N, C-alpha and C positions, 0 to 999 in steps of 0.2 A: 605570255610568262616573260618576253621580252618587255613588253608595254607594264608588267608589273616590277619587274628591276628597275626600267627608268624613272618610275615614279620613285623612285627611294633615291635620287639628285645627284650630286657631283658625289655626294660621301660613301655612295657605291662603287665609285672607282677603284679604293683600295682597298675596300672588302672584296671587291671581283679579283683582283691580283692577290692576295689573299688566301683566295680559293684557289687561285690556277697554284700559287708557289704549294701547298698543301697537296694536290692530287701529286703535283710532281715528285714531292716527298717521298710519298708517302708510295707512291709506284715502285721507285728507285730504292729505296730498302727493301720493299718485298721481294725483289731483283737480287739484292745485294748480299740479304744475308739470311739467302738458301744457305740451308745444315750443310748442303754435299759441298758449296763451295768454302765456307767456314773451315768444317770439318772434314775433308775426304775421307769416307771409309776406311782404307785399306791404306792410307800412310801411315800412319803408326805404327802397325806391324811391318812395313816394308823399311820405315825409317829404322825400326830396333835389330830387326835383322842386318839392315846393311855397320850399322853401327859396332855390334858385336862382330859380324865376320870380316870385318875392314876396320882396323884401331888407326890406319893414316889417312888426314883427312884431305880431301879431294875440295878443293876452293870451287869448283867446277862444281861440281855434282850440291857445293853448299848454297852457290848463288841458285841454282833452277829448283832446288827446294824451297827458297824461300820464296821463290816468285809463286811457289804454286798455291798458297792459302796464306791466311796470318797463322796457322797451325803451322803451317811449314816454314815460315818467319820466324816464328819460336824454337823449331826443332833446332834448325840451322844455325839460331845463337847461341842455345844451348851446346852444340856439337863443335862449334868453333873455338869454345874455351872450356875442353873436357878434359885436357891436360893437366888444367889449373888445379883441378879438387873441386868438391862439391861445392863448396862455398862460392868460388868464383860464377860455376853455373848457373848457381840457385838468384847472383845477383845480377848475372846477364838477361836469366829468362824473366826477373821481376822488369827490368826495363826493356825487353822486348816485349815483355805482355802491355804493357802499359801503352806503349806504340801500337799494338793489333789491338786493342780497347778501344782508343782512340780512334781507330779506323771505323771501326765498326759504331761508334755514336754518331758519326758524321750526317750532318744535318737535322740532329734530334733536337740538338740546342734552338734553331730557327722554326722547326715544328712546335717547339714548348712556348716557343716568344709568341708567332699566331694562334694559338690556343689564348694565349693572355690578353693579346689585345687586340682581336677580331672584335668581341664586346664591346672594348672602346671604343672601337669605330663606329660600331650599332649606334653607341651612347652618343656618339657626335652626328651623326646623322638623325638621331631624335633631337637633338638639340639644337640642330641646325632647322630642323621643319618645325618645333615649338616656336622658335625665332620669328621663322617665316608666317607661322599663321597669326602670332601678335601685331605683327609690320599692320597683314593684310586686315586684320581688326582695325588696328587703330587708324590707317589710312581710308576704308573704305567700311567700316562699323561693320557689326554681327549681323545685319543681313545679306552680309555678301556669302551662301553656306558653299560655294563654293571655291572661294579663296581659301576657309578656315577645311574645308577637305580636304584641300592640295598639301595642306601643311601637316597636318597628321596624320595623311598616307604616308608621305614620305618620312614622317618619326616611325610610323610602324613599321613599313618595309623594308627601313636601317636596320630596328633594333632585331626583327626576324632574321635579316641577312645574316649581321653578325652571330649570332648564336647559333644559325646554321653552318657558319664555316666552323665555329668556334669549338661546339661537340663535338664535330667528328676528328679534328685537328689532335684537340685535349684526348678521347682515347685512343687513336695511333700513338701518339707520344706515346702511353702511359703503358702499351704492348709494345713496341718496338723496346722502349726501356727494358720491358722483364726479359723480351728473347734476348736482348744483349748480353743481360745479368747469366741467363741461362748456357747462351752460349761464353760466357766466361768461364762459367764453374766449368762446362765439359771440360775446355780448352785445359785449364789447369789439373785435370783430371789424366788426362795423356800426357802431358806434359810430366807431370809427377813419375809418372807408369816408364816415359823415357828415360829419366833421370834415375830414377832405381835399375834397368835393367841396362845403363853406362855402367853401374858402379859393380853390376855383376862381373866372375872371369869371362873371357873369350870363351868362346868351345874347345880350339885344340889347345889353350891353357889348363882347362880343367879337365882333357881327356891325358894330359902328360902326368898332374899331380895326382890323377887315379893311376897310373901304369907306374910309377913307382912306389906306390905302397904296397 
């Protein structure tokens, strides 16, 4: 295998670096985009209960909430401005949501770029291999089969290597894009539920209202 890769010539160096970067990004994104890390299962219920029972803002609590997850960061942003009304909460949630989505999309542009340029790197190696073959023909004539085979082999190895890197990179790029969109939709649903619950009357106020009737 190493001899086959070495036959691709110097053009295999950037292709190899692209392969290493692809593997690193895929592993990092699989780890970072775990659903329980982005949308902790019980966080929404806990924040709802705290927001309804405690109308005073606890900055330390909000800072701790923001550090738990991207969803917690958006929740904390909404709770900080809840006294300003629903429109202010909506604007702050949109800003915080954009920042959270930016974090979820980390390295995906790089992965997409690798998927785009890896075949071009393979094509570059192909062209270099063909140039070597033609130079060998000009120098030694068509009778030297070894020189011609070396150039053709270099061209084919580079082409195949570029595609081997590009195809998985493109597939994983599309997969992670879809996963980020799905997580974003679920995050929006949880935030809307929290905002709606903040508009509801506190339990104590509701009980007092019922008692006066």
